N, C-alpha and C positions, 0 to 999 in steps of 0.2 A: 942070582935073582931071588933065591929063597930068603936070604937075609933081608933084602930090601922089602920083600912081601911081608915078612914079619914086622919090620919097622912100620910100614904103612898100616898094617892091621892094628898095631898097638896105638897109632895115632888116631885112626878113624873110628875104632870100636868105641871109645869113651864118647866121642861126638855123637855117634849114632845112638848110644844108650841115652844121652841127654835129650836128643830129639824125640826118642821114643817116649821118655817119661813126660816131656811136655805135651806130646800129642795125646797120650792117655789121659793126662790131667784135663786137657782142653775138652776131650770127648766126654769125660765124666761130668765136667762142669756144664756143658751144654745139655747133656742128658738130664741133669738135675733141674736146669732152668726150664727145659721142656715139660718135664713132669709137673713142675710147680705151675707153669702157665696153664697147663691142661686141667690141673686140680682147681685152680682159681676160676677159670672159665666155667667149669662144671658147677662149682659151688655158687657163683653169682647167678648162673642160669636157675638154679633151684631157689635162690632167694626171690626171683621175680616171677616164679611160676607156682601156681597152687598145686596141691593143697598146702595149707599152712598149719603148723602145730601151735596154736596160740598159747598153750600152757607152757610149752618149752621156750617160747620166745619170751614170755613174761618172766619165767624163772631166770633166764639168762640175763635179762635186763637188770633184774634185781641184783644177781650175783656180780655183773660186771659194773654196774653203775652205783647202786646204793652202797654195797659193801666196800667199794673203792673210795667213797667220799672221805673217810678219815685220813688215809694215806696221801691222797691228792691235796686235801685241805691243809694238812700239816706241812707238806712240801711247798705249796704256794705261799702260805703264810710266812714261813722263815725265809723263803727266797725273796719275797718282797721286802722283808725287814733288812736282810743282808744287802740287797741291792741299794736301798736308801742310804745305809751307812757307808758302803763303798763309794757310791756317787758323791756323797757329801765329802769324803775324804779326798776325792780326786778334784772335784769342782772347786773346792776352796782355794786351791792353788791358782785358779784363774779368775776367782771372784764371780763364779757362775753358779752360785747356789740356787738361783731361781729356776735353773733348768732340771733340778732334781725330780720334780713332779712329773714333768714330761718323759724323762728317761725311765722312771719307774713304770709308768702306765704303758708306754710303748714297748718297752722290754718284756713286761709280763703278758700283754695281750698278743703281741706278734710272735714271740719266740719262746719265752721261758714256760709259761703255762702249758701250751700244746706239747712242747718237747718233753718237759719233766713229767707231765701227766701220762703221756705215752710210754715213757720209760718206766714209770712206776706201775702202770697197768700191765706192761709187758712182763715185768717181774712177778707180778701177783697173778694176773689173769691168764697171760700166755702160758706160764708154767703149769697153772692148774688145768687148763684145757688140754694141754699136751699130755699131762699125767693121766687125766681121766679118760680120754679117748685111747691113749696108748694102752692103759690097763684093760680097756674094753676090747682092744685088738688082741692083746695077749690072752685074755680069758675067753676069746671067741664069742663075745657078745655081739660084735658087729656081724659076724657070720650068722648068728642066730637071728638078727634083724633081717638080714637078706632072706633067710629061710622062711621067715614069717611074711614075706612080700612087703617089707618096710624098707624104703630107700634110706640108707644110712646118710646120704648127703641131705636128703629132706629132713630127717629126724634129728640128726646130730650137728651137721656142719652148717646148714642154712640158718637155724635159730641163733647160733653163736655169732656168726658174721654179721647178721642183721643187728643183733643187740649191741655188739661192739661198735659198729659204724654209727648207731643212733645215740648211744649213751656216752661215748667219749666226748663229743661236743658238749654235752650237758655238764659233764665233769669239768671241762676246760672253762666253761662259762662261770661255773661256781669258783673254780680256781682263780679266774680273772679277778672277780670281786674280792676274794680273800687276799690275793697277792697284793693288789692295790691297797687294801685296807692295811696290811702289814706295813707297806711303805709309808702310808699316812700315819700310822700309830708312832712309828719311829720318828718321823719328821716332826710330829706335833710334840710328842711327850719326851723325846730324847734330844732332839736337835733345836727345839725352840722355834719352830715355823708357826706362822699364823694359819689356823685352821681354814678360814675363808679364803685366804690367798692361795693356799695349797690346793684346795678343791677347785677354785676358779682356774688355776693354771692346768690342772689335770683335765678338767672338762674342756678347756679351750683347745688343747692340743690333740685330744682323742678324736678320731674320726671313725665313721662306720666301717671303712675298709680295713682299719687295724683289727677290729673285733672279728669281722667276717673272715679275713684271712686266717686268723687263728682257729676259728671253728671249722673252716674247710680243712686245714691241716689236721685238726683233731679227728675229723671223720675219716681221712685217709689213714691216719695212724691207728684208728680203731680197727679199720679194715685189715691193715698189716698185722696187728697183734693177734687178732682172732684167726686170720688165715694162716699164720705161721704156726700157731698152736694147733689148729686143726690138721694142718698138712703133716706136721712131724708126729703128731700123735696117731694119725690114721696110718702112717707108713712106719710105725714104731717096729723095732726089732723084737724078737722074742725074749722073754724073761725080764727080770728086774733091771738088768743092765741095759736092755733095749729101751725100756721106759725112761730110765734115767738119762740116757743119751738123747732121747727125743725131747725130754723136758729142757735140757741144756741147750740143744740146738735151736729149740723154739725161741727161748729168751735171747740168745745171742743173735740169731739171724733177724728177729723182730727189731732189736735195738739198733743193729747196723742199718737196716732198711729205713728205720725212722730217721736217723741222722741223715742218710743220703736223700731221702724224700724231702726232708726239711730244707735242704739246700735247693733242690729242684723247684719246690713250690715257692720258696722265697724269691728265687730268680724270676719265676713266672709273675708273681704278684708286684714285686717292687723293683723290677729291672728298669 
């Protein structure tokens, strides 16, 4: 019986080890999700309850919105230009060049401007927020705020989340205009389209729902970017390595959530 027990143990022990690993990973994942949901609920609660630090909100609106205009504008411009070129290359095979204006404006307003702006802002603003708050955590400045009876969520988290949620739709609206202009410029000056005909086709196919859906996506993406930056920075580990890991995790998690939420919101708007 002893040899048979040894054989059974050799078979079942690796299986139990795998089950144990899966169980531990599941528990860690659910714990992280629970902490994130709790953090988000507390942050949103402080966004809608006074007092408000108006100076902090204005500063974050400038940092997130105004200083992100160049990167978002350049991204939207060249995206619209490339989209016009690629559409022309494909549609000429089917003699459907007249559809290029509609493809450019719908692609930019519905998908490309919100998603690309969200990803650009995640790389620029999400990393900055995580590094700034993570450094404050490491240097015990957040603990000092608590000692001075200043709520860190009210002073640090709420202004950033409010500013990101408000400013990203503004960035996307500007990106829509610049992206459509990029497609227009390529179509007129490179592909030989008629300016009046191109503008007429663009205006005829564009609907309010196309622009509104992109702006709603942008607001959600702004919330995601600032929330991930604040969450990972607030829960940063000690030392430079902890701040670096928080910055990386903020950008990666925000980018993934943007892509996931983009599909969910597209399914809701256009199903």
